[in-house]
C-alpha positions as a Markdown table, in Angstrom:
| # | Residue | x | y | z |
|---|---|---|---|---|
| 1 | Met | -77.4 | -18.2 | 151.2 |
| 2 | Ser | -74.4 | -19.8 | 152.8 |
| 3 | Glu | -71.1 | -17.9 | 153.2 |
| 4 | Ile | -69.4 | -20.5 | 151.0 |
| 5 | Thr | -71.9 | -19.9 | 148.2 |
| 6 | Val | -71.4 | -16.1 | 148.5 |
| 7 | Leu | -67.6 | -16.6 | 148.4 |
| 8 | Lys | -67.8 | -18.8 | 145.3 |
| 9 | Lys | -70.0 | -16.2 | 143.5 |
| 10 | Ala | -67.5 | -13.4 | 144.5 |
| 11 | Met | -64.6 | -15.5 | 143.2 |
| 12 | Leu | -66.4 | -16.2 | 139.9 |
| 13 | Leu | -67.2 | -12.5 | 139.5 |
| 14 | Leu | -63.6 | -11.5 | 140.2 |
| 15 | Leu | -62.3 | -14.1 | 137.6 |
| 16 | Phe | -64.8 | -12.8 | 135.1 |
| 17 | Asn | -63.8 | -9.2 | 135.6 |
| 18 | Leu | -60.1 | -10.1 | 135.3 |
| 19 | Ser | -60.7 | -12.1 | 132.1 |
| 20 | Cys | -62.6 | -9.1 | 130.7 |
| 21 | Val | -59.7 | -6.8 | 131.4 |
| 22 | Tyr | -57.3 | -9.3 | 129.8 |
| 23 | Cys | -59.5 | -9.7 | 126.8 |
| 24 | Asp | -59.9 | -5.9 | 126.4 |
| 25 | Ser | -56.2 | -5.4 | 126.5 |
| 26 | Leu | -54.4 | -4.9 | 123.2 |
| 27 | Ser | -50.7 | -5.6 | 122.8 |
| 28 | Val | -48.9 | -3.9 | 119.9 |
| 29 | Leu | -45.2 | -4.4 | 119.0 |
| 30 | Phe | -43.1 | -2.0 | 117.0 |
| 31 | Leu | -39.8 | -3.2 | 115.5 |
| 32 | Gly | -37.2 | -1.1 | 113.8 |
| 33 | Asp | -35.2 | -1.5 | 110.6 |
| 34 | Thr | -35.8 | -5.0 | 109.2 |
| 35 | His | -33.9 | -6.7 | 106.3 |
| 36 | Phe | -32.7 | -10.3 | 106.1 |
| 37 | Gly | -29.8 | -9.0 | 104.0 |
| 38 | Glu | -29.9 | -11.1 | 100.9 |
| 39 | Asn | -27.9 | -8.5 | 98.9 |
| 40 | Tyr | -25.2 | -8.5 | 101.6 |
| 41 | Gln | -25.1 | -12.2 | 102.2 |
| 42 | Tyr | -24.9 | -13.2 | 98.5 |
| 43 | Asp | -22.2 | -10.6 | 97.8 |
| 44 | Pro | -18.6 | -11.6 | 98.4 |
| 45 | Lys | -17.7 | -7.9 | 99.0 |
| 46 | Phe | -19.8 | -8.1 | 102.2 |
| 47 | Asn | -20.0 | -11.7 | 103.3 |
| 48 | His | -16.3 | -12.5 | 103.5 |
| 49 | Gly | -16.9 | -16.0 | 102.2 |
| 50 | Glu | -19.7 | -16.9 | 104.6 |
| 51 | Asn | -23.4 | -16.7 | 103.6 |
| 52 | Ile | -25.3 | -16.7 | 106.9 |
| 53 | Ile | -28.6 | -17.3 | 105.2 |
| 54 | Glu | -27.4 | -20.5 | 103.4 |
| 55 | Glu | -25.4 | -21.7 | 106.4 |
| 56 | Tyr | -28.1 | -21.2 | 109.1 |
| 57 | Gly | -31.4 | -20.4 | 107.5 |
| 58 | Tyr | -33.9 | -17.7 | 108.3 |
| 59 | Asp | -35.1 | -19.1 | 111.6 |
| 60 | Tyr | -31.6 | -18.6 | 113.0 |
| 61 | Phe | -32.1 | -14.8 | 113.0 |
| 62 | Phe | -35.2 | -15.0 | 115.2 |
| 63 | Glu | -33.9 | -17.6 | 117.7 |
| 64 | Asn | -33.2 | -15.3 | 120.6 |
| 65 | Val | -36.4 | -13.2 | 120.3 |
| 66 | Lys | -39.0 | -15.6 | 119.0 |
| 67 | Asp | -40.7 | -16.0 | 122.4 |
| 68 | Ile | -41.4 | -12.3 | 122.5 |
| 69 | Leu | -42.6 | -12.0 | 118.9 |
| 70 | Leu | -45.3 | -14.7 | 119.2 |
| 71 | Thr | -47.3 | -13.2 | 122.0 |
| 72 | Phe | -48.6 | -10.0 | 120.3 |
| 73 | Asp | -52.0 | -9.1 | 118.8 |
| 74 | Ile | -50.4 | -6.7 | 116.3 |
| 75 | Thr | -46.8 | -6.3 | 115.1 |
| 76 | Phe | -45.2 | -3.7 | 112.9 |
| 77 | Cys | -41.8 | -3.5 | 111.3 |
| 78 | Asn | -39.9 | -1.2 | 108.9 |
| 79 | Leu | -39.4 | -3.4 | 105.9 |
| 80 | Glu | -36.2 | -1.8 | 104.5 |
| 81 | Thr | -35.9 | -3.6 | 101.2 |
| 82 | Pro | -37.8 | -4.3 | 98.0 |
| 83 | Leu | -38.9 | -8.0 | 97.6 |
| 84 | Ile | -37.7 | -9.0 | 94.2 |
| 85 | Asn | -36.0 | -11.9 | 92.5 |
| 86 | Ile | -32.8 | -10.4 | 91.0 |
| 87 | Gly | -32.0 | -11.3 | 87.4 |
| 88 | Arg | -30.1 | -10.0 | 84.4 |
| 89 | Asn | -32.8 | -7.5 | 83.5 |
| 90 | Thr | -33.3 | -6.2 | 87.0 |
| 91 | Leu | -32.1 | -2.7 | 87.0 |
| 92 | Pro | -31.6 | -0.5 | 90.1 |
| 93 | Val | -32.7 | 3.1 | 90.3 |
| 94 | Ser | -29.1 | 4.1 | 90.0 |
| 95 | Tyr | -25.8 | 2.3 | 90.2 |
| 96 | Met | -24.5 | 5.3 | 92.0 |
| 97 | Lys | -26.8 | 4.6 | 95.0 |
| 98 | Pro | -24.8 | 2.8 | 97.7 |
| 99 | Tyr | -26.3 | -0.3 | 99.4 |
| 100 | Leu | -28.9 | -1.5 | 96.9 |
| 101 | His | -31.2 | -3.8 | 98.9 |
| 102 | Trp | -33.2 | -6.8 | 97.7 |
| 103 | Gly | -35.0 | -9.6 | 99.5 |
| 104 | Thr | -36.3 | -12.9 | 98.3 |
| 105 | Pro | -40.1 | -12.4 | 98.1 |
| 106 | Asp | -41.3 | -15.9 | 99.1 |
| 107 | Ser | -38.8 | -16.3 | 102.0 |
| 108 | Val | -39.2 | -12.9 | 103.5 |
| 109 | Val | -43.0 | -13.1 | 103.5 |
| 110 | Lys | -42.9 | -16.7 | 104.9 |
| 111 | Tyr | -40.7 | -15.7 | 107.8 |
| 112 | Leu | -42.4 | -12.5 | 108.6 |
| 113 | Lys | -45.7 | -14.4 | 108.8 |
| 114 | Lys | -44.1 | -17.2 | 110.8 |
| 115 | Tyr | -43.0 | -14.8 | 113.5 |
| 116 | Asn | -46.2 | -12.9 | 113.7 |
| 117 | Ile | -45.2 | -9.7 | 111.7 |
| 118 | Asn | -48.3 | -8.8 | 109.8 |
| 119 | Asn | -47.9 | -5.0 | 109.2 |
| 120 | Val | -44.9 | -3.3 | 107.5 |
| 121 | Thr | -44.1 | 0.3 | 106.5 |
| 122 | Met | -42.5 | 0.8 | 103.2 |
| 123 | Gly | -41.8 | 4.5 | 103.8 |
| 124 | Asn | -38.0 | 4.3 | 103.8 |
| 125 | Asn | -34.9 | 4.8 | 101.7 |
| 126 | His | -34.6 | 1.3 | 100.2 |
| 127 | Val | -38.0 | 0.0 | 99.1 |
| 128 | Phe | -37.6 | 1.7 | 95.7 |
| 129 | Asp | -34.0 | 0.5 | 95.2 |
| 130 | Tyr | -35.2 | -1.3 | 92.1 |
| 131 | Gly | -37.7 | 1.2 | 91.0 |
| 132 | Gln | -41.3 | 0.6 | 90.2 |
| 133 | Met | -40.6 | -3.0 | 89.3 |
| 134 | Gly | -39.2 | -3.7 | 92.7 |
| 135 | Tyr | -42.1 | -1.8 | 94.4 |
| 136 | Asn | -44.7 | -3.8 | 92.4 |
| 137 | Ser | -43.1 | -7.1 | 93.2 |
| 138 | Thr | -43.0 | -6.1 | 96.9 |
| 139 | Val | -46.6 | -5.1 | 97.1 |
| 140 | Asn | -47.7 | -8.3 | 95.3 |
| 141 | Ala | -45.7 | -10.5 | 97.6 |
| 142 | Leu | -47.1 | -8.8 | 100.7 |
| 143 | Ile | -50.7 | -8.9 | 99.5 |
| 144 | Ser | -50.3 | -12.6 | 98.7 |
| 145 | Gly | -49.0 | -13.2 | 102.2 |
| 146 | Lys | -51.8 | -11.1 | 103.7 |
| 147 | Ile | -49.4 | -8.6 | 105.2 |
| 148 | Asn | -50.6 | -5.0 | 105.5 |
| 149 | Cys | -48.3 | -2.3 | 104.0 |
| 150 | Phe | -48.3 | 1.5 | 104.1 |
| 151 | Gly | -45.9 | 4.4 | 103.7 |
| 152 | Ala | -45.7 | 4.1 | 99.9 |
| 153 | Gly | -48.2 | 3.9 | 97.1 |
| 154 | Asp | -49.1 | 4.2 | 93.5 |
| 155 | Asp | -49.3 | 8.0 | 93.8 |
| 156 | Ser | -48.8 | 10.7 | 96.5 |
| 157 | Leu | -52.4 | 10.5 | 97.7 |
| 158 | Arg | -52.3 | 6.8 | 98.3 |
| 159 | Ala | -48.8 | 6.8 | 99.6 |
| 160 | Ser | -49.8 | 9.3 | 102.3 |
| 161 | Lys | -52.8 | 7.3 | 103.6 |
| 162 | Pro | -52.4 | 5.8 | 107.0 |
| 163 | Leu | -53.0 | 2.2 | 107.9 |
| 164 | Ile | -56.1 | 1.9 | 110.0 |
| 165 | Leu | -56.7 | -1.1 | 112.3 |
| 166 | Asp | -59.8 | -1.8 | 114.4 |
| 167 | Thr | -59.0 | -4.5 | 117.0 |
| 168 | Lys | -60.6 | -5.4 | 120.4 |
| 169 | Gly | -62.5 | -2.1 | 120.4 |
| 170 | Asn | -59.4 | 0.0 | 119.7 |
| 171 | Lys | -58.8 | 2.0 | 116.5 |
| 172 | Leu | -55.2 | 2.5 | 115.5 |
| 173 | Ile | -54.2 | 5.0 | 112.8 |
| 174 | Ile | -50.6 | 4.7 | 111.8 |
| 175 | Phe | -48.8 | 7.0 | 109.3 |
| 176 | Gly | -45.5 | 6.0 | 107.6 |
| 177 | Gly | -43.1 | 8.1 | 105.6 |
| 178 | Phe | -39.6 | 8.9 | 104.7 |
| 179 | Glu | -38.0 | 12.3 | 105.5 |
| 180 | Tyr | -37.0 | 14.5 | 102.5 |
| 181 | Arg | -33.5 | 14.0 | 101.2 |
| 182 | Gln | -32.5 | 15.8 | 98.0 |
| 183 | Lys | -30.6 | 12.9 | 96.4 |
| 184 | Tyr | -33.6 | 10.7 | 96.9 |
| 185 | Asp | -35.7 | 13.2 | 95.0 |
| 186 | Thr | -33.4 | 14.4 | 92.2 |
| 187 | His | -31.1 | 11.4 | 91.7 |
| 188 | Tyr | -33.1 | 8.4 | 92.7 |
| 189 | Asp | -36.7 | 9.6 | 92.1 |
| 190 | Phe | -38.0 | 7.9 | 95.3 |
| 191 | Tyr | -40.9 | 10.1 | 96.3 |
| 192 | Ala | -44.5 | 9.5 | 95.2 |
| 193 | Gly | -46.0 | 12.2 | 92.8 |
| 194 | Val | -49.4 | 13.0 | 91.5 |
| 195 | Asn | -49.3 | 10.2 | 89.0 |
| 196 | Lys | -46.1 | 8.4 | 90.1 |
| 197 | Pro | -45.5 | 5.6 | 92.5 |
| 198 | Gly | -43.1 | 6.2 | 95.4 |
| 199 | Val | -42.7 | 6.5 | 99.1 |
| 200 | Asn | -44.6 | 9.0 | 101.2 |
| 201 | Lys | -42.5 | 12.2 | 101.7 |
| 202 | Leu | -42.6 | 13.4 | 105.3 |
| 203 | Asp | -44.0 | 16.9 | 105.1 |
| 204 | Thr | -44.7 | 18.4 | 108.5 |
| 205 | Ile | -47.4 | 20.8 | 107.2 |
| 206 | Arg | -49.3 | 18.2 | 105.2 |
| 207 | Leu | -49.0 | 15.5 | 107.7 |
| 208 | Ser | -50.0 | 17.8 | 110.6 |
| 209 | Ser | -53.1 | 18.7 | 108.6 |
| 210 | Gln | -53.9 | 15.0 | 108.1 |
| 211 | Ile | -53.5 | 14.3 | 111.8 |
| 212 | Lys | -55.9 | 17.1 | 112.6 |
| 213 | Leu | -58.5 | 15.7 | 110.2 |
| 214 | Tyr | -58.2 | 12.2 | 111.4 |
| 215 | Arg | -58.3 | 13.3 | 115.0 |
| 216 | Lys | -61.5 | 15.3 | 114.4 |
| 217 | Asp | -63.2 | 12.3 | 112.8 |
| 218 | Asn | -61.8 | 9.8 | 115.2 |
| 219 | Pro | -61.5 | 11.4 | 118.7 |
| 220 | Gly | -61.0 | 8.1 | 120.5 |
| 221 | Ala | -58.4 | 6.6 | 118.1 |
| 222 | Ile | -54.7 | 6.2 | 118.9 |
| 223 | Ile | -52.8 | 8.1 | 116.2 |
| 224 | Ile | -49.2 | 6.9 | 115.7 |
| 225 | Ile | -46.5 | 8.4 | 113.5 |
| 226 | Tyr | -43.9 | 5.8 | 112.4 |
| 227 | Pro | -41.3 | 7.8 | 110.4 |
| 228 | His | -38.0 | 6.9 | 108.7 |
| 229 | Trp | -35.6 | 9.6 | 109.5 |
| 230 | Gly | -32.3 | 10.7 | 111.1 |
| 231 | Ser | -28.7 | 10.3 | 110.4 |
| 232 | Asn | -27.1 | 6.8 | 110.5 |
| 233 | Tyr | -25.5 | 6.0 | 113.9 |
| 234 | Lys | -26.1 | 9.5 | 115.3 |
| 235 | Pro | -28.3 | 11.1 | 117.9 |
| 236 | Ala | -31.6 | 12.7 | 117.0 |
| 237 | Asn | -31.2 | 16.0 | 115.2 |
| 238 | Glu | -33.2 | 19.3 | 115.6 |
| 239 | Leu | -35.3 | 18.7 | 112.5 |
| 240 | Gln | -36.5 | 15.4 | 113.9 |
| 241 | Lys | -37.4 | 17.1 | 117.2 |
| 242 | Ala | -39.3 | 19.9 | 115.5 |
| 243 | Tyr | -41.3 | 17.5 | 113.3 |
| 244 | Ala | -42.1 | 15.2 | 116.2 |
| 245 | His | -43.3 | 18.1 | 118.3 |
| 246 | Asn | -45.5 | 19.4 | 115.4 |
| 247 | Phe | -47.1 | 15.9 | 115.1 |
| 248 | Ile | -47.9 | 15.8 | 118.8 |
| 249 | Asp | -49.3 | 19.3 | 118.7 |
| 250 | Ala | -51.5 | 18.4 | 115.8 |
| 251 | Gly | -53.1 | 15.5 | 117.7 |
| 252 | Ala | -50.8 | 12.5 | 117.4 |
| 253 | Asp | -50.5 | 10.2 | 120.5 |
| 254 | Leu | -47.1 | 8.6 | 119.8 |
| 255 | Val | -44.1 | 9.0 | 117.5 |
| 256 | Ile | -41.9 | 5.9 | 116.9 |
| 257 | Gly | -39.0 | 6.6 | 114.5 |
| 258 | His | -36.6 | 4.2 | 112.7 |
| 259 | Gly | -33.8 | 4.6 | 110.2 |
| 260 | Ala | -30.6 | 5.5 | 112.2 |
| 261 | His | -29.6 | 1.8 | 112.8 |
| 262 | Thr | -29.1 | 2.7 | 116.4 |
| 263 | Ile | -31.3 | 4.0 | 119.2 |
| 264 | Gln | -31.9 | 7.7 | 119.7 |
| 265 | Glu | -33.3 | 9.4 | 122.8 |
| 266 | Val | -36.8 | 9.2 | 124.2 |
| 267 | Glu | -38.8 | 12.3 | 125.1 |
| 268 | Leu | -42.0 | 12.9 | 127.0 |
| 269 | Tyr | -43.5 | 16.0 | 125.2 |
| 270 | Asn | -46.8 | 17.4 | 126.3 |
| 271 | Gly | -47.7 | 14.2 | 128.0 |
| 272 | Lys | -46.9 | 12.1 | 124.8 |
| 273 | Trp | -43.9 | 9.8 | 124.3 |
| 274 | Ile | -41.6 | 10.3 | 121.4 |
| 275 | Phe | -39.1 | 7.5 | 120.5 |
| 276 | Tyr | -36.9 | 9.2 | 118.1 |
| 277 | Asn | -35.3 | 6.0 | 116.8 |
| 278 | Ile | -35.8 | 2.4 | 117.9 |
| 279 | Gly | -32.8 | 1.2 | 115.9 |
| 280 | Asn | -32.5 | -2.1 | 114.1 |
| 281 | Phe | -34.5 | -5.3 | 114.4 |
| 282 | Ile | -33.0 | -8.0 | 112.2 |
| 283 | Phe | -30.9 | -6.1 | 109.8 |
| 284 | Asn | -28.2 | -8.3 | 108.3 |
| 285 | Ser | -25.6 | -5.9 | 107.1 |
| 286 | Pro | -22.1 | -5.9 | 108.6 |
| 287 | Gly | -22.9 | -2.6 | 110.4 |
| 288 | Arg | -20.6 | 0.3 | 111.4 |
| 289 | Tyr | -20.8 | 0.5 | 115.1 |
| 290 | Arg | -17.1 | 0.3 | 115.8 |
| 291 | Ser | -16.2 | 3.0 | 113.2 |
| 292 | Thr | -18.9 | 5.4 | 114.3 |
| 293 | Gly | -18.8 | 4.8 | 118.0 |
| 294 | Ala | -22.6 | 4.2 | 118.1 |
| 295 | Lys | -24.1 | 1.8 | 120.6 |
| 296 | Pro | -25.2 | -1.5 | 119.0 |
| 297 | Phe | -28.7 | -1.4 | 120.5 |
| 298 | Gly | -32.2 | -1.6 | 119.2 |
| 299 | Ile | -35.5 | -1.8 | 121.0 |
| 300 | Met | -38.5 | -3.9 | 120.5 |
| 301 | Leu | -41.3 | -1.6 | 121.7 |
| 302 | Lys | -44.4 | -3.1 | 123.3 |
| 303 | Leu | -47.5 | -0.9 | 123.7 |
| 304 | Ile | -50.2 | -2.2 | 126.0 |
| 305 | Ile | -53.6 | -0.5 | 125.5 |
| 306 | Asn | -56.3 | -1.2 | 128.2 |
| 307 | Ser | -59.0 | 0.6 | 130.2 |
| 308 | Ser | -56.8 | 1.1 | 133.2 |
| 309 | Gly | -54.2 | 3.0 | 131.3 |
| 310 | Asn | -51.7 | 2.5 | 128.4 |
| 311 | Tyr | -48.1 | 1.8 | 129.0 |
| 312 | Phe | -44.9 | 0.5 | 127.3 |
| 313 | Val | -42.6 | -2.4 | 127.8 |
| 314 | Ile | -39.2 | -1.9 | 126.1 |
| 315 | Tyr | -37.2 | -5.0 | 125.1 |
| 316 | Pro | -33.7 | -3.9 | 124.4 |
| 317 | Val | -31.6 | -6.0 | 122.0 |
| 318 | Asn | -28.0 | -6.0 | 120.9 |
| 319 | Thr | -27.8 | -5.8 | 117.1 |
| 320 | Asn | -24.1 | -6.0 | 116.6 |
| 321 | Asn | -24.0 | -8.6 | 113.8 |
| 322 | Lys | -20.2 | -8.9 | 113.8 |
| 323 | Ala | -20.1 | -9.7 | 117.5 |
| 324 | Asn | -23.3 | -11.8 | 117.6 |
| 325 | Asp | -22.8 | -13.8 | 114.4 |
| 326 | Tyr | -26.0 | -12.3 | 112.9 |
| 327 | Ser | -28.3 | -13.3 | 115.7 |
| 328 | Ile | -29.7 | -10.4 | 117.7 |
| 329 | Arg | -30.0 | -11.0 | 121.4 |
| 330 | Pro | -31.5 | -9.4 | 124.6 |
| 331 | Ile | -29.0 | -7.0 | 126.2 |
| 332 | Lys | -26.9 | -8.2 | 129.1 |
| 333 | Asn | -26.8 | -6.7 | 132.6 |
| 334 | Asn | -23.5 | -4.9 | 131.9 |
| 335 | Glu | -25.1 | -3.1 | 128.9 |
| 336 | Ile | -28.2 | -1.7 | 130.6 |
| 337 | Gly | -26.3 | 1.4 | 131.9 |
| 338 | Asp | -25.1 | 2.4 | 128.4 |
| 339 | Leu | -28.6 | 1.9 | 127.0 |
| 340 | Tyr | -30.1 | 4.0 | 129.8 |
| 341 | Glu | -27.7 | 6.8 | 129.1 |
| 342 | Val | -28.4 | 7.0 | 125.4 |
| 343 | Leu | -32.1 | 6.3 | 125.5 |
| 344 | Phe | -33.2 | 8.3 | 128.5 |
| 345 | Arg | -30.4 | 10.8 | 128.9 |
| 346 | Lys | -30.7 | 10.4 | 132.6 |
| 347 | Lys | -33.9 | 12.4 | 132.5 |
| 348 | Tyr | -36.5 | 9.8 | 133.3 |
| 349 | Ser | -36.8 | 7.2 | 136.1 |
| 350 | Ile | -37.5 | 3.7 | 134.8 |
| 351 | Ser | -38.3 | 0.3 | 136.2 |
| 352 | Val | -36.1 | -2.5 | 135.0 |
| 353 | Asn | -37.2 | -6.1 | 135.1 |
| 354 | Arg | -35.0 | -9.2 | 135.7 |
| 355 | Asp | -34.9 | -9.9 | 132.0 |
| 356 | Asn | -33.7 | -6.2 | 131.4 |
| 357 | Ser | -37.0 | -5.2 | 129.9 |
| 358 | Ile | -38.1 | -1.7 | 130.9 |
| 359 | Ile | -41.6 | -0.5 | 132.0 |
| 360 | Leu | -42.5 | 3.0 | 130.9 |
| 361 | Arg | -45.8 | 4.7 | 131.8 |
């Protein structure tokens, strides 16, 4: 056999092995709070005479991040709105509840699908803003669009069930839920009950027990907790930290929180990463960054799963709608320092790419 033939075979074998590694890799993207903001954009109290949806259309909101979105095998977001067509007979859970959200079913589903978002959690403080009617309309719209949903259900048992995905030889088990807040129980009746639809109430004892059971039955699975929690525009609180530690101790591999509308710190706990809050994705409210002093950042969190070791790529975005005219954008060079200080608290060394994305292993 000639040296050239041997070299050709070696090259083919190398290319084959590289292609196998690539094919076996699974890319998963996690996005934060997501709402196109119909209730804000069609309300003169919030839109100040300019409806961004009617003026620019839905594609406009994705323009600066679409190239990232379209490259993933699996994408999740927190859908922080019911999908319902508002009419005279559409009643909210309470007129005393601030910020009643609604989204147009056909449009929301169309643009989630168009930009590769096929999995949503409904475990949050808005999906039941229009009660069971809004919830039913949301589920029907998502099912018709073949978008997976979890974090809420027709009763507490179904609301607490995780979403399970088997892709490229990897099993993902993802739990969604909303932390307990008394008003959402006694005033707004948000949480699922024995025979009542609602969102999954985050209960550390019950969820830790679930994690242990799923870990026992699925030792090789990746178990992810995707909770809605924390105070708006504030750092992670002690209850969040206690819950997250309990989930990791019970057998979870990863915690990715949302709900604060800004980023909160990252922690490496017992060898597992906790992202306490990844902030907003496309969330078309005016926002309160200036009045609260919070940084207007969110992160699009990429998880790469492969045989040589899992790792993260963080795509930081600026979500200040007032400054960016409702089009989120990648952060600029002069913003990376502020993001690092809030996200990593100067505790962890990171590798920053030219596009300001961050590698985390």
